[in-house]
N, C-alpha and C positions, 0 to 999 in steps of 0.2 A: 345424586351422584356428583362428586366434585369433578369439575372440568380440569384436565391436566394442563399444565403450563407447556406451551410449545417449546421445542428445543431451540436454543440460541443458534444463530447463524452468523458466521464471520466472513465478510466479503471485503477484499482490498481492491484498490484501484492503483495501477502502476503504469509507468511510462516515463520516457525522458522528458525533460522540461520542454514545454511547447507542444506536447502531444495532445493537450486538451482534455485530459482525463477528468479534471476537477469540474468541468462544465456539465458532466453527466451524472454526478453523484446525486444531485437533487432529484433528477428524473427517476433514478432507481429507488430513492427513498419514497417518492410519491407512489411508485408502482407497488411497493410492499405495503404502504399504508392502505392503499386501495384493496389489498388482500387481507386487511384487518390486523396487520402486524405492527407492533411498536418498534420504532427505528431509533437507534443511537448513531449520530454522526460524529466522527472524530478524525484526527489527522496525526501524522508523524513527520518529523519530530514534533511533539506537542501533545495536546489533549488533556493535560493537567497543568496547574499553575507552575509546578516545578519544571515539567517538560517544556513548557512554553518559554521559560527563561533559558533553558539549555538550547532551544531552537534558535534563539537570537544569536547565541554564541556560535552555533554550528553554521548558520547561514552567513554570518558577517565577519567572524574573527579568523585570522590565519592560524593554522595549527598543523601539526604533523599528522599523517594518516592514522597512527595508533591512537592519538588523543581524540581524533575525530570519531573513530570507531567506538572508543570507550564512552564518550559522551552520548553517542547515538544509542548505545545499549543502556546507559544509565537512564536516559529519558524514556526508553521503551519499558524498562522495568517498572518505573513509577506508573506509566500508562497502563500496563498490563494489570497491575495490582489495583489501581484506583478506578479504572474505567472499563477495560475490556472484560476482565473476569466477572465483575458484577453485572455488566450488561448481558453477557451470555448466560449467567446463572438465572437472570430474570426471564430469559427466553426472548430477548430482543434480537432483532436483525441489526448487527453492528456493521456499519459501512465506514471503512477507514481509508483515508487518502494517504497511501503508502504504508508499508510495513517492512518486514525484514528482507523481502525480495529486493527492495530498494537499496538496502545496505550492502547486499552482495553485489548489486549492479554498480552502484556509485563508488563505495569504498573499495570493494573487492576488484571489480573489473576496471572501473574508471580510474581509481587511484593506484591500482596494482597492489593493494594490500593483501596479505596472506589470507587465503580463503579458509585454511584450517583454523586459524585464530578466530575468524568470524564464526565458524561452525561451533567452536568451543564456547564463545560468548553467547551464541544462540541457545545452546544447551543450558547454560547457567541461567539465562534470563527467562526462557520460555518453557522450560520443562515443568510440567504439572505434577503434583504429588501423586503417587500410585493410588492412594486412597480416594483421590478426587474423582468425581464423575467425568471430568475432562482430562483423565490421565493421559500422559504422553506429551509430545511437543506441541505447544500452542502455535497454530498457524492458520491462515485463512483457508476455509473450505473451498473458496473460489477466489481467483485473482483475475479481474478484468485487466488484461494487458493491452494498452493502447500503443500499438506498434506503428512507428512513424520514422521515415528516413531522417537522419540528423540534419541534413541540409534544409529540408522543409521546416523542421522544428525551429532552426535558427532564423529562418525568414519570418516565421510567425512571432518569434520573440523580439525581433528587431524593433526597437522604439516603443515596445509595449509599456514598459515601466522601468524604474531604476532596478537593474538586475542584482540579485544576490550573488554570492561568490560562486555558486554552482552554475547559475544561469550565465555567468560571465566566462565560463570555460570555452575553449576553442572547440571546433567541430570534431577533431580527433578524439577528444575526451568523450563526447557523446556517442561517437561510433563505438568506443569500448563499452560504454554503459549499455548501449543497445544490444551489443553482443552478449553482455552479461544477462540481460533479460531473456534473450533467446536461449542461452544455456540453462537458465533456471527453468524455463518452460519445457525444454527438452528433457530435463531431469524429472519433472513432475507434470507430465502432460494432462493428467486427470484433474489437476488443480488450476490449470490456466485456461482462460478463454481469450484467444487472440482477437483483438478488434483492429480492423484496418482503419487507422486514424488519419489516413491521407485523404479520406473522403470529406464531404461537407458535414457540418455539424448535425444536420437533420439525418443524413445517411448513417453517421456514426451512432447517433442515438437510437436509430432503428435497429442497428446491429445489437446494441446492448440490450434493449428491451425485448427483442426477439429471443435472445439467449435466456433472459429471465423467464419468458413464457415456456421455452423448451424445457428448462430445468425444473421450474417450480409450478408451472401450469396456471390454470385459471382460478379466480377467486372461488 
């Protein structure tokens, strides 16, 4: 009998800059590998040669909010076609450092850009064909949301490295971004796992891996 390919699993990691989300992606990857799963690691904006070029523009070049949103979704479209869809079709566990929730939080709530325009762009870029096995809106099945007060995040970022244009924003911007994440979580509570990112790195990692055990169980 031919062994069936496991279903692909899409997990994103979200939070304001300084929340420490990127520190825990490798641990989740190791957890799934220990369960016998193949893991694809990727990020947004980025993940493909084209999207990485657009990432440099987005992180460092000044532009108006509409241009920023359009470039973000252009990078996402290439990422979806070249990396995300193929990985899920192979049955991989795909771990993505940020996805569309970040666009709503940063461009929508942080910049104050029209949320309805973002929803339209989301539909255009992420809607899967009806005949596809993944028909419907492509989005993470689970989002680990690293929730952290902006004042603590700012203290963590201070002097860490040369900040990009988002990291250079003032605290009120990150307060709006944090409220955006909270709003997204309230709209789709079944899709979000809130992680208290104010704790130590070890305590945060324990929260994340405990959630993995609760949802996906033992090997």
